[in-house]
N, C-alpha and C positions, 0 to 999 in steps of 0.2 A: 563470536566460538562461543558455541554452547559445549563444550564438554573440556578434559580434562586440560591443561594444559601447564608444560613444565617449563621454568628458564628460568636461566643462569648467567647474570652481566655484570659486567665491569661496566664501569661507568667514571667518568669525572664528575671529583664530587665540586663542580660548581655551580652553580645555579641560576647562570648567566647562559644568553646565548652565543653559540650555538652549543646547542647540546650535543659532547660528547661518547657515541655507543664505541668503545674498542673493544669488546665482543662480549659476547651475547650468542645463548644455545639456547632456543626454541625446538619443544618435543611434544606432541600430542598425538592419541593413537586416532585422533580422526579428526582429519583435516576438509572444510565444504570450501572447493574456490568460492562453489554456488552462493554459500550464504556470502562469503567477501567481501564478493566484488557488490552484492549489494549491498551489505554496508556501507562498504567506499563511498556506494552512490549518495548516499545521503550524508556526507560528510562535505563539507565545504573547506577543500582543505588550498591554505592559503597558503603561497607556494615565492613568501619572500625575503631571501637570505641575508638582507638587509637591515629587517622590519630590528624595530632599536625595543621594543615591544617585551617584557620581559614575565609573558602572561604565559603561568602555571599551568603543565601538562594536563592537571586537572580540569585549570577552568576549562582549560582547551576544546578538553573534553566533554563537559557535558554543555558546552554552550557547543558540542557538534563543527568547534572551530579547531585544526592541526594544522601550524604551523611547520610546517613540514620541510620548510627555505629555514630553519633553526634545528635542525636533525641532521651529522652528519654520523653513520655508523659501516666505523671498519672490519669488524666481521663478524656473521649474521649468519649460524647455520640453525637452519629448519629442515628437522628433522617428521616424520609423521608414520606409521603403522599402516593404515587407510586413508587415502584421498580421495574426494569426490570427485569429477571432474564432467559438466552437465547428468547425463543418465549413467554417466563411466563411473567403475569402480577402482582402485586402482592398488596398489600397493607399495611400500619398500620405497617412500618418500624423501630424498637431501636433493638440500641446495645449499651454496653459499652465499649470502647475497651480501653488497655493501652498497652507501648513499653517501657520496662523494661531497666537499664544497660545490660543487657546481654541480650539482642537482643530479649527477646521474646514477640513475637503479641499476646495477647490475646484476647478478642472477647468473650466477659463473656454474658451471658441471652442474643444474640440476639431474637426477634422473629418479624412474620410477618404473613400475613394472607393471602394463597393464596388457588385456584382452591379451596375455597367452606369451608378450614379447615383454621391449624396453625402448623408452622410449628420454633420452641425451641430450641435452644438450645446455644456451645461454641466453641472456638476453638482454638486450641493453632500455633502459628507459628513461631518456630525457627530460628531468620534471617542466623541463623550461620554454620547451618550444616542443612536447609532443611525438620529440622522433624517437621512434621505437623499432630494434631489429632483431629479431629473431632467426635462430640457430638452432636445428633442432632435428634428431634421427628419428629411426624407428627401425626395431631389428624385428625381426621374428615374430611380428605380431599377428594377429585375427584379424583377418583384412574384412568378415562383414562384421566383426561388433563394431570395430570404429564407421564406419562406412556407415552404418542403422543408429550408433549413439550421436555420432558428431554431427554428421554430417544429411541425418535424414532417411539415406540411400538405402530402401528397406532391400533385400534379394539382387542387391546390384554386384557386391562383389563378397568371391572365394577364396578363400588360401590365405597365407602367408601373403603382407609385408613386408618392405625392408625399405629403404628408404633417404632421404633428406631433402629438408626444404631450408632457405635463404631465403629472409623477406623482411621489408623495411615500410615503414608507412607512421603519415601523422597519426599517432595516436591517442589524440584526441578525445573519440568518441568510437564503440563500433563502427556503426556508418564509416564515418570517417575513414579510418582504419579497413575497409573493405575496396571506398573507393579511390586510396592513395596509393594500394598493396604494389610493390612492386620489387621483383626477385626472382626466382629457381625453387623450383619443388624437380624431382626424382622421384618415382617409384618402381617398383615393381613388385606383384602379384604374379 
């Protein structure tokens, strides 16, 4: 991240894997999802929960290797005043995140304001098999702003959009996700 970040955390006082985070609150004035995605692409994520390694987090970050399999997050609340998603600016972002011992990352009750409306939902991502599930609801959002910014469809949609998206895919990469996408989409414009 390239901005201020406030972190309040309760972490088990044990420096052996798995590292357990009981409660963490993370707030940033500006949350740029584009930069975060680019940063994660640079890291070699090691997903071995059974690793006997006692790599210190600082050393792992320095070597751009994160042993994600040795981290358990019981409760993480992320908030941001502003959030950037591709070319869109959103506000009032909040989400509740967990990462369990089975390497299931869950983002529950995410919510943000965007294009004069609201987006909210849940997502799950299994770090072992890349199974990605997304539940997203869009309420009273400007259809033109969303379609132009996210889909590149200039001047194709006008009005307010309401809808629901339930989908799953293999989330190994964006291309793989598109090729394996399955689910339901209902929108009214």
